[in-house]
Every structure is written in structure tokens, then in C-alpha cells.
C-alpha positions in Angstrom: 112.5 119.5 96.5 109.9 121.5 94.7 108.6 121.8 91.2 110.6 124.8 90.2 113.8 123.1 91.2 112.8 119.9 89.2 111.7 122.2 86.2 115.3 123.7 86.3 117.2 120.3 86.3 118.6 119.0 83.1 117.1 115.6 81.5 120.4 114.1 82.4 119.9 115.4 85.8 116.4 114.0 86.2 117.3 110.5 84.7 120.1 110.1 87.3 117.7 111.2 90.0 115.1 108.6 88.7 117.9 105.8 88.7 118.9 106.5 92.3 115.3 106.8 93.6 114.7 103.4 91.8 117.4 101.5 93.2 116.4 102.8 96.8 112.9 101.6 96.4 114.5 98.0 95.3 116.8 97.9 98.1 113.8 98.5 100.6 111.8 95.9 98.9 114.8 93.4 99.3 115.1 94.4 103.1 111.4 93.6 103.5 112.0 90.4 101.9 114.5 89.2 104.3 112.3 90.3 107.3 109.3 88.4 106.3 108.4 84.7 107.0 105.8 82.5 105.5 102.7 83.0 108.0 103.6 86.4 109.0 100.7 89.0 109.3 101.2 91.8 107.2 99.2 95.0 105.9 99.4 96.1 102.4 99.9 99.9 101.8 97.3 100.4 99.3 94.0 102.3 99.5 91.9 99.3 98.4 93.3 97.2 101.4 92.9 99.8 104.3 92.4 98.1 107.7 93.1 94.7 106.1 95.3 92.1 107.5 97.0 89.4 105.2 99.1 86.2 105.8 102.1 85.9 103.6 101.8 82.2 101.8 104.9 82.5 99.5 107.7 84.9 99.0 109.0 85.5 95.5 111.6 87.4 94.2 110.0 90.9 93.9 106.5 89.8 95.1 104.7 88.0 97.8 101.6 86.0 97.7 99.3 87.1 100.5 95.9 85.5 101.6 92.9 87.2 103.4 91.0 85.6 106.0 88.3 84.5 103.5 91.0 82.9 101.3 91.5 85.4 98.7 95.0 85.2 97.3 96.7 88.4 96.0 100.5 88.9 94.3 101.8 92.1 96.1 104.8 94.0 95.5 107.4 93.7 98.5 107.7 97.5 98.8 104.0 97.7 99.6 104.1 95.2 102.6 104.7 96.1 106.2 104.4 94.0 109.3 101.1 94.1 111.1 101.7 94.4 115.0 
């Protein structure tokens, strides 16, 4: 979809598309949640953490607590996590 197609859509169409996308993002986060276990090694899909590996410390409803090798802990949205191989 390009910018011209988006501009041609009504506000109601844009809102319904936003709702569909938001549900899909939440569903993928839930799928990730059930795949993860405490102690798993993960990567965070964010520019500040490029190349870093984290350990999962705690899994919450929409976020996970991850820890770096030096002990720093971060709350990260589940959608940003992916398993490190």
C-alpha cells in the first residue's frame, strides 16, 4: 500500500485498518509470550541493542524483564523480542 492509496481512504477505513493492525501486533506478542521461557537467550529488535544478547528473567502480561551479561535489567515489549540462536 502506498501513500496515495492511504490518502484516498476515509477516516473510518483508516481507523478500521489501524484496529486490524493493532490486533495482529498483540496476537504476535502473545505467540512470543508462550514460546519464551525464563532463562532463554533473546535479542531485542531495537537500534540501541543491536548485536546484544539478553537473558529472560521474568515474563509479564505484555512485557518481559530481560537482563544483560553485566546485570542491567530492562522491561521490553514482547513484540520486540526474538529468540537468539
